[in-house]
Structures are given as structure tokens and as C-alpha cells.
C-alpha positions as CSV (number, residue, x, y, z in Angstrom):
1,M,7.2,-3.3,16.9
2,R,4.9,-3.6,19.7
3,R,1.7,-2.6,18.7
4,L,0.0,-2.2,15.2
5,D,-1.9,0.8,15.1
6,L,-4.5,-1.2,12.7
7,S,-8.2,0.0,12.3
8,I,-10.9,-1.7,9.9
9,I,-12.5,0.5,7.0
10,E,-14.5,0.2,4.2
11,Y,-14.8,1.7,1.0
12,N,-18.4,2.1,-0.8
13,E,-17.0,3.1,-4.2
14,D,-13.6,2.4,-6.8
15,K,-10.9,5.3,-6.5
16,T,-9.3,5.3,-9.7
17,I,-5.6,6.6,-9.6
18,F,-2.9,7.7,-12.2
19,G,0.5,6.8,-12.9
20,L,3.3,4.3,-13.9
21,C,3.4,0.5,-13.2
22,Q,5.8,-2.2,-13.8
23,Q,6.9,-5.6,-12.5
24,S,9.2,-5.9,-8.9
25,N,10.1,-8.4,-6.6
26,D,10.7,-8.5,-2.8
27,R,14.3,-8.2,-3.8
28,T,14.2,-5.4,-6.3
29,Q,11.7,-3.4,-4.5
30,A,14.0,-0.8,-2.3
31,K,15.6,0.4,-5.9
32,D,12.4,-0.2,-8.1
33,I,10.1,2.3,-6.1
34,P,12.7,5.3,-6.1
35,A,13.4,4.6,-9.7
36,L,9.7,4.3,-10.7
37,S,8.5,7.5,-9.0
38,K,11.0,9.5,-10.5
39,R,9.6,8.4,-14.1
40,Y,6.1,8.8,-12.5
41,Y,7.3,12.6,-11.6
42,E,8.9,13.2,-14.9
43,A,5.8,11.8,-16.6
44,A,3.2,14.0,-14.7
45,G,5.3,16.7,-15.2
46,K,6.1,17.4,-11.0
47,H,9.1,17.4,-8.8
48,D,9.8,15.0,-6.3
49,G,7.4,15.6,-3.5
50,E,4.8,17.8,-5.1
51,V,2.0,15.2,-5.6
52,I,-0.1,14.7,-2.7
53,P,-1.6,12.1,-2.1
54,F,1.0,10.1,-3.7
55,F,-0.1,5.9,-3.6
56,V,2.6,3.2,-3.9
57,V,0.6,0.1,-4.5
58,S,1.4,-3.6,-4.5
59,S,-0.9,-6.4,-5.9
60,G,-0.8,-9.4,-7.4
61,Y,1.9,-11.2,-5.1
62,D,2.9,-13.9,-6.0
63,T,4.5,-16.3,-3.2
64,G,6.5,-18.5,-4.8
65,T,8.4,-16.3,-7.2
66,K,8.2,-12.8,-4.8
67,D,7.2,-11.3,-7.8
68,F,4.3,-8.0,-7.7
69,K,3.0,-5.5,-10.1
70,L,3.9,-1.7,-8.3
71,F,2.3,1.1,-9.4
72,I,2.8,4.2,-8.5
73,G,1.1,7.4,-8.7
74,G,-1.7,10.0,-8.0
75,E,-5.2,11.5,-8.2
76,T,-4.3,13.6,-11.3
77,E,-5.0,12.6,-14.6
78,S,-2.1,13.1,-17.2
79,T,-1.3,12.1,-20.6
80,G,0.8,9.2,-20.6
81,L,0.0,7.9,-17.5
82,E,-1.7,4.6,-16.8
83,T,-4.7,4.1,-14.4
84,F,-5.4,1.9,-11.6
85,M,-8.2,0.9,-9.6
86,I,-8.5,0.5,-5.9
87,P,-11.2,-1.6,-5.3
88,K,-14.1,-0.5,-3.2
89,G,-14.4,-3.1,0.0
90,L,-12.7,-3.7,3.2
91,Y,-9.6,-2.5,3.8
92,A,-7.3,-3.1,7.1
93,K,-5.6,0.6,7.6
94,V,-2.1,0.5,9.8
95,T,-0.5,3.9,10.5
96,V,3.0,3.7,10.2
97,R,5.3,6.8,12.2
98,P,9.0,5.8,11.2
99,K,11.9,5.7,13.3
100,M,13.7,8.7,14.1
101,G,11.6,10.7,11.6
102,F,13.5,9.4,8.8
103,M,13.5,5.8,8.3
104,W,10.6,4.6,6.3
105,G,11.8,1.6,4.7
106,M,12.4,-0.2,8.0
107,S,9.1,1.1,9.5
108,I,7.1,0.1,6.8
109,G,8.6,-3.6,6.3
110,E,8.2,-4.0,9.8
111,A,4.5,-2.9,9.6
112,K,3.8,-5.5,6.7
113,R,5.5,-8.1,8.8
114,T,3.5,-7.5,11.5
115,F,0.5,-7.2,9.8
116,Y,1.3,-10.4,7.6
117,M,2.5,-12.5,10.3
118,E,1.1,-12.0,13.3
119,W,-2.2,-9.7,12.7
120,L,-3.8,-11.8,9.5
121,P,-3.1,-15.2,11.0
122,K,-5.1,-14.6,14.2
123,S,-7.7,-12.3,13.1
124,E,-11.3,-13.2,11.1
125,Y,-9.9,-11.7,7.5
126,A,-8.2,-13.3,4.6
127,S,-5.6,-11.1,2.4
128,S,-7.0,-9.5,-1.1
129,N,-3.5,-9.7,-2.4
130,M,-3.3,-5.6,-2.7
131,E,-1.8,-3.0,-0.4
132,Y,-1.1,0.7,-0.6
133,E,1.2,3.3,0.9
134,F,-0.9,6.4,1.0
135,H,1.2,9.4,1.3
136,T,-0.6,13.0,2.4
137,E,0.7,16.1,3.9
138,M,1.0,14.3,7.2
139,S,3.6,12.6,5.5
140,R,5.8,15.3,6.4
141,G,6.9,17.8,9.2
142,K,7.8,17.1,13.2
143,K,5.7,13.9,13.3
144,P,5.4,12.5,10.2
145,H,3.5,9.2,9.2
146,I,1.6,7.1,6.3
147,D,-1.3,4.9,6.1
148,I,-0.9,1.6,4.8
149,L,-4.0,0.0,3.5
150,F,-4.2,-3.6,3.4
151,A,-7.2,-5.0,1.1
152,I,-9.0,-7.8,2.5
153,Q,-12.1,-9.6,3.0
154,K,-14.3,-11.3,6.0
155,V,-12.9,-15.4,6.1
156,F,-16.0,-17.2,6.2
157,D,-16.6,-19.7,8.7
158,T,-18.1,-23.3,7.3
159,R,-17.9,-24.6,11.0
160,C,-21.4,-22.7,11.2
161,L,-22.9,-24.9,8.0
162,T,-22.7,-28.3,9.8
163,L,-26.1,-29.6,11.2
């Protein structure tokens, strides 16, 4: 990825979404996401692709085990669905466009690597250990794109405290 299409935004309110959750891992996420998505659509009584906006949330990432909590859902409440709260606060929003219009996995992975390995270490922010893909109507069509939102917090510079 040559340039990260990134902006900093602030949510002033918590947002509750409804879906299903499971443990996942860097090694298994490529299979876990479609399987959990299918279970979510069945539980919500919807067909694949019918829920917009659609959220794919990763939280509680453990750098040692590479495990994290995976939550997939939408804004519509339904019996049998769990809730997840997207907290208010600062987010780095990265817009991702798939290579050749369909290679989402590769494009999303590249955007995440660039964010965590290049942008974040050089920024004045730290990760709050939660991110989500935000799929809307813009995820479809001839020029599709999604946003990935990374929860961040401003790093407090202790050098300013020395007298």
C-alpha cells in the first residue's frame, strides 16, 4: 500500500450493534469470518448481503497468542443475537478499495499492516485494541470501498512534565 487514506474522527456516543461473537485467531480468521457471517445471517433471518450496514469487529487482541474476539453483526436487534458496544472516542478511519474490485482480504490485510506497522508507530496515538470493518452500500458496485475504524487514544507525552 503506497498511501493510507486515513482520517481521525471522534464518536461522541456509544453505538450498540447486534450479532454473534466467537474467539478467533490470526491463523483461523479467514475461515472464521465467513462461517460466523453465515451463522449471523441465519440467526437474523436474513440472506447473505442483506444487512447494511454490516460490522466485522475484532477486539481484545493478544499479541502473544494472536487470539481475539470476533463479532459480526448489524444495527437491527433480533431474538438470539448478542450485543456489542462500539465505544465513543477517537478512531482512525482508513478507507479500503479492493484490488481488481474483488480481492477484499488482500486489501484489508495490507491496510491493517500499514496502519499498525507504519502509521501508528510514527503517530501521536496508541491503539485501544479494537477495530472494525464498516460495510455499507458503498461496499458494492463498480468502485466499492469499506472503512476500517481503529479505536485509538492520544499518547500523553511525559516529556512535558519535566521541570
